[in-house]
C-alpha positions in Angstrom: -118.9 171.6 -173.6 -117.6 170.3 -170.2 -118.6 171.7 -166.8 -116.3 171.3 -164.1 -117.0 171.8 -160.5 -114.3 172.1 -158.0 -115.2 170.7 -154.4 -113.2 171.4 -151.4 -113.2 167.8 -150.1 -109.7 167.4 -150.6 -109.0 170.7 -148.4 -110.9 169.3 -145.6 -109.4 165.8 -145.6 -106.0 167.4 -145.5 -106.7 169.6 -142.7 -108.4 166.7 -140.5 -105.4 164.7 -141.2 -103.2 167.6 -140.2 -105.2 168.3 -137.0 -105.0 164.5 -136.0 -101.4 164.4 -136.8 -100.8 167.3 -134.3 -103.2 165.6 -131.8 -101.2 162.2 -132.1 -97.8 163.8 -131.7 -98.9 165.8 -128.6 -100.4 162.6 -127.1 -97.2 160.7 -127.7 -95.1 163.4 -126.1 -97.3 163.6 -123.0 -96.9 159.8 -122.8 -93.3 159.8 -123.0 -93.0 162.6 -120.5 -95.1 160.8 -118.3 -92.9 157.6 -118.8 -89.5 159.4 -117.9 -91.0 160.8 -115.0 -92.0 157.6 -113.4 -88.5 156.0 -114.6 -86.7 158.9 -112.8 -89.0 158.3 -109.7 -87.9 154.5 -109.8 -84.6 155.1 -110.3 -84.2 157.3 -107.6 -85.7 154.9 -105.1 -83.5 152.4 -106.2 -80.3 154.7 -105.6 -81.8 155.4 -102.2 -82.3 151.7 -101.5 -78.8 150.7 -102.6 -77.0 153.8 -101.0 -78.8 152.8 -97.7 -77.5 149.1 -97.9 -74.0 150.3 -98.5 -74.3 152.7 -95.5 -75.1 149.9 -93.2 -71.7 148.3 -94.1 -69.6 151.2 -94.6 -70.4 154.5 -92.6 -68.6 157.1 -94.5 -69.4 160.8 -95.0 -69.8 160.4 -98.7 -72.7 157.7 -98.4 -74.5 160.1 -96.2 -74.0 163.1 -98.5 -75.3 160.9 -101.5 -78.4 159.8 -99.5 -78.9 163.4 -98.6 -79.0 164.7 -102.2 -81.3 161.8 -103.3 -83.9 162.4 -100.2 -83.3 166.0 -99.4 -82.7 165.2 -95.6 -80.0 167.1 -94.0 -79.7 165.4 -90.4 -77.9 162.0 -90.0 -80.6 160.9 -87.6 -83.4 161.2 -90.4 -81.2 159.5 -92.8 -80.8 156.7 -90.4 -84.4 156.5 -89.9 -85.0 156.4 -93.7 -82.5 153.8 -94.3 -84.2 151.7 -91.5 -87.5 152.0 -93.4 -86.1 151.4 -96.9 -83.8 148.3 -95.9 -86.6 146.4 -93.9 
């Protein structure tokens, strides 16, 4: 006569594996989101710098509009001050 005892070890190990899988995916998502935000900030900075350099050579309204959109500055005087700081 055989006596079999069923243990719940497999269920616990599966639940721990499932929990750690979810934590890993969430951590990876947060890290990738943070990287994408930082790359966006870096890209915006280089766009402002590039457009300021172009503005010094070609003073057109389209260049002012581009910098205005990127920096949220409305007056031309503030845009010039920003460009002086950036191009230094």
